[in-house]
N, C-alpha and C positions, 0 to 999 in steps of 0.2 A: 390721825383721828378725824381731822376735819375733811380729809379726802374721803374717809369711809362714810361720814355722815353725809356728805354731798351725794355719794353714790347711792346710799339708801334713800335719800330724798328723790333722787331721780328715778329710782325703781318704783317708789311709791307713786309718783306722778304718772309713770308709764301704766302701772296696774289700774289707776283711776281713770286714765284717759280713753278716748275713743279709738285709738290706733291699736288693733288687735295684734299686729305684728310686733309692735314696740312692746306690748304687754307680754307676749310670748318670750321675746328676747330677754326681758327682764327676769321672768321666771327661770329661764334656762341659765342665765348668767349667775343667779343666785345659787343654783345647784352647783355649778361648776366652782363658784368661789367658795362654797362650803365643802368642797372636795367630795361632794355626793355622800357625805356622812348622814347619820340618823337625824341630826338637828336640821340640816339642810333640807332633807326630804320631809321633815315635819313642817317646816316653814312653807316649802313648796306646796304641800297639801293644803295648808291653811289659806295661803295666798291665792292659790287656783280656785278654791271653793268660794272665797269672797268675791273674786272677780267674776266667776260664773253666775253667783247670785246676783250681783250688781247688774250685769248685762242682761240677765233674763227679767229683772224688774223693769229695765227700760223698754222691754219688748213683750208685753203681756199678750199681744195678738199672735206673736210668733210661737209663744209657749202653747197657746190654745191650738194653733195650726198643727204644731209638732205632735201634741197629744191627740189630736183627732185623727191624723193619719196613722199614728201608731196603733190607736184603738181599733181602727179599721183592719189594720194588718193583723192585729192579735185575734181579731174575730175570725180571719181566714186561717190563722195558724193552728197547727196541731199543738195540743197542750205542752208537748216537749220543746216546741219551738218558741214558746213565749218568753223564755229567758233571753233568746236572741232579740226579740222585739224590745224587751225592757232595757237591754244593753244599748240598743240603737237609740232609744228614747233618752236614756241618760246622756249618750254622747252627743245628741242633738242639742238638748236643753243647756248643756254645759259649755257649748261652744257658740252660742248665739252671738257673742262679741264679734265673730268673724263676719257678721253681716255688715259691719261697719255702720254707715250712716242709715242703712235700711232698718225698718222696724217690723217688717213682716217676712216670712219665708219666701212667699211667692210661688207660683206654679212650677217653675224649673226645679227648685229645691225640694218641693214636695214630691215631685216625680222621682228625684234622686233618692229621697228617704224611702220611698215605696219600693224602689228597686233594691235597695239595700236590705229590705226585709222579705224579698221573695224566697229565700231559703226556708224562712220559718213557715211559710205557706205552701211549701213544695207538695206536701201530701195531698192538698186539694187541688193545686194548679197542675200538678204532673208536668206533662210535656210542654205546657205553655211557659214554663219558667224561662228557658233560653230565649224563646220569642219575645216575651215581654221585656227581658233583660236588654236585648239588642234594640228594641223599638224605644223603650224609654231612654236608653242612653243617647240614641240619636236625636230624640225630640227634645230632651231637657237642654242639651247644649245649644241647639238651634234657637230654641225659645229664649234662653237667657241672652244670647248675643243679639237676637233680633229685637228684643225689648230693652236692651241696654241694662239688664239687670245681673250682669256678672259680678260675683262677689268672691272673697277668699273662702267663705263658707261653701258656696257652690263649687268652686275649683277643687278645693281639698276634699270636700265631701264626695264629689263625684268620683275622684280616684280611689278613695278609700272604699266607697261603696262597691266599686268594681272589683277592688282587691279582695274584699271579703266574699263577694258573691262568686266570682270565678274561681277563687281558691277553693271555696266549699264545693263548687259545682264539679271541678275536676277531681277532687277526693272522692266524691260520692258517685260520679256518673261517668267519668272519662276513662275508658279501658285502656288507652295507650299509655305506658309508663313515660314514653319520650314526650308526648303532649302535656302530661302532668308536669314534668320537669320544665318544659318551655314555659308553661303558665306560671309556675312559681318564680321563674327567672324574670318573666315580664312584669309581674305584679308584686308578689310578697317580698322578693328580695330587695327591690329598689325602696319599698316603704321601710323595711328593716334597716337598710343601709342608711337612708336619710335620717331616720330617728336617731341611730347611734351617732352619726356625725353631727346632728343638731345638739345632742346632749353633750358630746365631747367639746364643741366649740362654744357652747353657751349662747347659741343663736340659731334661729330657723334657717335651715338650708333647703331651698326649694328644688324640685325635680326639674331638671332641664326638659323643656317642652318645645317641640318644633311643629309648626303647621303642616310640614311636608313629610316628615319622618316620625311615625308614631308606632313602634313595634308592639306595644301593649294592645292598641286598637286593632291591629292587624291579627294578633293572637286571639283577641276576643271574638272577632268576626269568624275565624277558622273554627275555634272551639264551639261556638254557637251553630255554625253550619253543620259541623260534624255531629252535634246533638240532634238537630233537626233531621238530618240525613237518617240517623239511626232510628228516630221516631217513625218517619215515613216507611223506611225498610221493614221495621217491625209490624206495622200495620198491613202492609202488603203481604208479608209472610203469614200474618194471621188470617187474612182473607183466603189465601191459597190453601191453608190448613182446613179451613172450613168448607173448601170445595168451590170457592168463588173464583172468579177470573180477574186478573189484574187490570187496571184501568189505564 
C-alpha cells in the first residue's frame, strides 16, 4: 500500500511539474498499470485534461498565438476543411506543456502549425500547397535552430504536421501507388509504431533521428518535386491546347 501511495504521489508531482516528458511518462504508466481498462482510460482522460488546462493557463500568450494562426487558416479553408483546423487547434492548445520553459509559441512553431493546416486551405491554395509545405518545413527548422528556440513541442509538432500533411497529400494527389506506399512507410507507419510501443511500455519512445540519414525528408522532397512537376507539365499542356508555344 505504501509503495502504491508513493507511486501515486510521484505521478501527481510529475503531472504538476514543468517536465512534459515526465508528465507524459506518468500518464502512460498509469494506463499500463491499469491494464488499459475503462477505469485507467477514465483517469487518463481526466489527468490529461487537467494537465492541459494547467499548462495552457501558464501560457496565455501562446493560446492567443495558436488561436490567431488557426483563425487565419480557417479563413482560408473551405467550410469542409474547418474541422481539420479545429482539430489542429485542439491538438495545439492541449500540448503547450511541451514548450517547457517557453511561454510563447514563437515564429518557428507558428510556421509549423500553418503548414499542418495547408490541407484545409487546399481548395484556395491549389498547387501552392506542396511549395508552401517544402518552404515552411525548411524555414521553421532553420529558424528554431538559429534562434535557439528548439522545443519538444516544435520537434514533435514538426514531425506530426508533416505526417498529416504528406499522408493527406499522397492520398488525394499522388497518382503512383508505389510512392503512396513509400510515403506511408516513411511517415504514418513510424508514428503508429512509436505510439503503440509508447503505450505498451508505459513511457514515451522517441523516433531515432540522424543528422545525416533522414528517409522521411528525402521522401518529402521527392513527393513535393513530383507534385510541382505535374503542375508545371499541366500548365504547359494547357498552353499547347490553347495554341500557345512552350517557353
